[in-house]
C-alpha positions as a Markdown table, in Angstrom:
| # | Residue | x | y | z |
|---|---|---|---|---|
| 1 | Met | -0.4 | 0.0 | -0.5 |
| 2 | Ile | 3.1 | 2.4 | -0.3 |
| 3 | Glu | 3.2 | 3.5 | -4.0 |
| 4 | Ile | 6.9 | 4.4 | -4.7 |
| 5 | Glu | 7.3 | 5.8 | -8.1 |
| 6 | Arg | 9.8 | 8.7 | -10.2 |
| 7 | Lys | 8.3 | 10.9 | -12.4 |
| 8 | Tyr | 10.0 | 12.9 | -15.8 |
| 9 | Leu | 9.2 | 14.6 | -18.8 |
| 10 | Val | 9.3 | 13.3 | -22.0 |
| 11 | Asn | 11.6 | 14.7 | -25.0 |
| 12 | Ser | 10.3 | 12.9 | -27.9 |
| 13 | Lys | 7.3 | 10.5 | -28.9 |
| 14 | Asp | 9.6 | 7.7 | -29.6 |
| 15 | Tyr | 8.1 | 5.7 | -26.6 |
| 16 | Arg | 4.8 | 5.6 | -28.6 |
| 17 | Ser | 6.7 | 2.7 | -31.4 |
| 18 | Leu | 8.3 | 1.1 | -27.9 |
| 19 | Ala | 5.0 | 0.9 | -26.3 |
| 20 | Phe | 3.2 | -2.9 | -25.6 |
| 21 | Ser | -0.3 | -1.6 | -24.8 |
| 22 | Lys | -2.0 | 1.8 | -24.2 |
| 23 | Ser | -4.8 | 2.7 | -22.4 |
| 24 | His | -7.3 | 5.6 | -22.4 |
| 25 | Ile | -8.2 | 7.2 | -19.1 |
| 26 | Val | -10.5 | 9.7 | -17.6 |
| 27 | Gln | -10.0 | 10.7 | -14.0 |
| 28 | Gly | -11.6 | 13.0 | -11.6 |
| 29 | Phe | -10.8 | 14.0 | -8.2 |
| 30 | Leu | -13.4 | 13.9 | -5.1 |
| 31 | Asn | -10.9 | 15.2 | -2.9 |
| 32 | Ser | -7.5 | 17.3 | -3.9 |
| 33 | His | -6.1 | 17.9 | -0.7 |
| 34 | Pro | -2.4 | 17.5 | -0.3 |
| 35 | Asp | -2.9 | 15.2 | 3.0 |
| 36 | Arg | -5.5 | 13.3 | 1.7 |
| 37 | Val | -6.5 | 12.8 | -2.4 |
| 38 | Val | -9.5 | 10.6 | -3.4 |
| 39 | Arg | -9.7 | 10.0 | -7.2 |
| 40 | Ile | -12.1 | 8.3 | -9.4 |
| 41 | Arg | -10.8 | 6.8 | -12.5 |
| 42 | Ile | -11.8 | 5.0 | -15.8 |
| 43 | Ala | -9.3 | 3.1 | -17.5 |
| 44 | Asp | -10.8 | 1.8 | -20.8 |
| 45 | Asp | -13.9 | -0.6 | -19.4 |
| 46 | Lys | -12.3 | -0.7 | -15.8 |
| 47 | Ala | -13.2 | 1.9 | -13.1 |
| 48 | Phe | -11.4 | 2.4 | -9.7 |
| 49 | Leu | -11.6 | 4.7 | -6.4 |
| 50 | Thr | -8.0 | 5.4 | -5.5 |
| 51 | Val | -7.1 | 7.0 | -2.0 |
| 52 | Lys | -3.4 | 8.3 | -1.9 |
| 53 | Gly | -1.8 | 10.3 | 1.2 |
| 54 | Arg | 0.6 | 13.3 | 1.4 |
| 55 | Ser | 4.2 | 12.3 | -0.3 |
| 56 | Asn | 7.1 | 12.1 | 1.9 |
| 57 | Ser | 9.7 | 15.0 | 1.2 |
| 58 | Ala | 11.3 | 13.5 | -2.1 |
| 59 | Gly | 8.3 | 13.3 | -3.6 |
| 60 | Thr | 8.4 | 9.7 | -4.2 |
| 61 | Thr | 6.8 | 7.8 | -1.6 |
| 62 | Arg | 3.2 | 7.8 | -0.4 |
| 63 | Phe | 0.4 | 5.4 | 1.1 |
| 64 | Glu | -2.2 | 4.7 | -2.1 |
| 65 | Trp | -5.3 | 2.4 | -1.3 |
| 66 | Glu | -7.3 | 1.4 | -4.7 |
| 67 | Lys | -10.2 | -0.9 | -5.3 |
| 68 | Glu | -12.0 | -1.5 | -8.2 |
| 69 | Ile | -15.5 | -0.5 | -8.0 |
| 70 | Pro | -18.6 | -0.9 | -11.2 |
| 71 | Thr | -17.7 | 1.4 | -14.2 |
| 72 | Pro | -21.5 | 3.2 | -14.3 |
| 73 | Glu | -20.8 | 4.2 | -10.5 |
| 74 | Ala | -17.4 | 5.7 | -11.3 |
| 75 | Lys | -19.2 | 8.0 | -14.2 |
| 76 | Leu | -21.8 | 8.9 | -11.5 |
| 77 | Leu | -19.1 | 9.8 | -9.0 |
| 78 | Leu | -17.0 | 11.8 | -12.2 |
| 79 | Glu | -20.2 | 14.1 | -12.0 |
| 80 | Leu | -19.3 | 15.2 | -8.4 |
| 81 | Cys | -15.3 | 15.5 | -9.1 |
| 82 | Glu | -14.1 | 18.9 | -8.4 |
| 83 | Lys | -13.3 | 21.3 | -11.1 |
| 84 | Glu | -11.4 | 19.7 | -14.1 |
| 85 | Ile | -11.8 | 16.1 | -15.0 |
| 86 | Leu | -8.2 | 14.5 | -16.8 |
| 87 | Glu | -8.1 | 12.6 | -19.7 |
| 88 | Lys | -4.9 | 11.1 | -21.2 |
| 89 | Ile | -3.4 | 8.2 | -23.2 |
| 90 | Arg | -1.1 | 6.0 | -21.4 |
| 91 | Tyr | 1.2 | 3.9 | -23.0 |
| 92 | Phe | 3.2 | 1.3 | -20.9 |
| 93 | Val | 6.5 | 0.8 | -22.3 |
| 94 | Arg | 9.1 | -2.1 | -20.9 |
| 95 | Thr | 12.5 | -0.8 | -19.8 |
| 96 | Gly | 15.0 | -3.3 | -17.9 |
| 97 | Thr | 13.2 | -4.9 | -15.1 |
| 98 | His | 10.5 | -2.1 | -15.1 |
| 99 | Ile | 7.5 | -1.0 | -16.6 |
| 100 | Ile | 7.4 | 3.0 | -17.7 |
| 101 | Glu | 3.8 | 4.4 | -17.8 |
| 102 | Val | 3.5 | 7.6 | -20.1 |
| 103 | Asp | 1.0 | 9.5 | -20.1 |
| 104 | Glu | 0.0 | 11.9 | -23.0 |
| 105 | Phe | -2.4 | 14.5 | -21.7 |
| 106 | Leu | -5.5 | 15.7 | -23.7 |
| 107 | Gly | -7.9 | 18.6 | -23.1 |
| 108 | Ser | -6.8 | 21.2 | -21.1 |
| 109 | Asn | -3.1 | 19.7 | -20.6 |
| 110 | Gln | -2.5 | 18.5 | -24.0 |
| 111 | Gly | 1.0 | 18.9 | -24.5 |
| 112 | Leu | 2.2 | 17.9 | -21.5 |
| 113 | Val | 4.0 | 14.3 | -21.7 |
| 114 | Ile | 4.5 | 13.0 | -18.4 |
| 115 | Ala | 6.9 | 9.4 | -17.6 |
| 116 | Glu | 6.3 | 7.3 | -14.3 |
| 117 | Ile | 8.4 | 4.6 | -13.1 |
| 118 | Glu | 7.1 | 2.9 | -10.0 |
| 119 | Ile | 10.1 | 1.1 | -8.3 |
| 120 | Glu | 10.7 | -1.2 | -5.3 |
| 121 | Lys | 12.9 | 0.7 | -3.4 |
| 122 | Glu | 13.7 | 4.3 | -3.3 |
| 123 | Asp | 17.3 | 3.7 | -4.1 |
| 124 | Asp | 16.3 | 1.2 | -7.4 |
| 125 | Asn | 18.3 | 1.4 | -10.3 |
| 126 | Ile | 16.6 | 2.8 | -12.8 |
| 127 | Glu | 17.3 | 2.2 | -16.9 |
| 128 | Val | 16.0 | 5.6 | -18.2 |
| 129 | Pro | 15.7 | 5.5 | -22.3 |
| 130 | Ser | 16.8 | 8.6 | -24.7 |
| 131 | Trp | 13.0 | 10.1 | -24.4 |
| 132 | Val | 12.7 | 10.5 | -20.9 |
| 133 | Gly | 14.1 | 14.3 | -20.4 |
| 134 | Leu | 13.8 | 16.2 | -17.0 |
| 135 | Glu | 12.9 | 14.8 | -13.8 |
| 136 | Val | 10.4 | 16.3 | -11.9 |
| 137 | Thr | 9.3 | 13.6 | -9.1 |
| 138 | Gly | 8.6 | 15.8 | -6.3 |
| 139 | Asp | 7.4 | 18.7 | -8.1 |
| 140 | Ile | 3.4 | 18.8 | -7.3 |
| 141 | Lys | 2.6 | 20.7 | -10.4 |
| 142 | Tyr | 2.8 | 18.0 | -12.2 |
| 143 | Tyr | 0.9 | 15.6 | -9.7 |
| 144 | Asn | -2.4 | 14.8 | -11.8 |
| 145 | Ser | -4.6 | 16.2 | -9.1 |
| 146 | Gln | -2.7 | 19.4 | -9.4 |
| 147 | Leu | -3.1 | 19.3 | -13.1 |
| 148 | Ser | -7.0 | 19.5 | -12.6 |
| 149 | Lys | -6.6 | 22.6 | -10.5 |
| 150 | Ser | -3.7 | 24.3 | -12.6 |
| 151 | Pro | -4.1 | 22.9 | -16.5 |
| 152 | Phe | -0.8 | 23.0 | -18.4 |
| 153 | Lys | -2.3 | 25.3 | -20.9 |
| 154 | Glu | -2.5 | 27.6 | -18.2 |
| 155 | Trp | 0.7 | 27.6 | -17.0 |
| 156 | Lys | 3.0 | 30.4 | -18.1 |
| 157 | Val | 6.0 | 29.0 | -19.7 |
């Protein structure tokens, strides 16, 4: 129930041809407080209720609890969610012993592409492909719950 992950920006579309699978995801937040995030997610034909706790100081580790729920119920819960519903295409790419999940955001966050790598221990060695760029682990503006409040299209670059 502890999630350990690293996040990176993506600097090319090379991951698309390397992906062994992809998924369409729609998600919203019933609560996006930093101490407790409650998310509703529909990924293709499956739906989930997820609760996440506050990240550690490095942003790599936090409590996560997830339960599959009926998709019709998830659709109703999405109607109760905060401001912005996120939509993205997630690509799954194998690298060494890890799987990289690459999120291509749509809608208000279009143009943002983030790679996430879940790891077993914080000091795990990760083989980072050349198309993975700047690490943004711990930068809260890249958290999905924050992207729903402050979408990428509103950022001043």
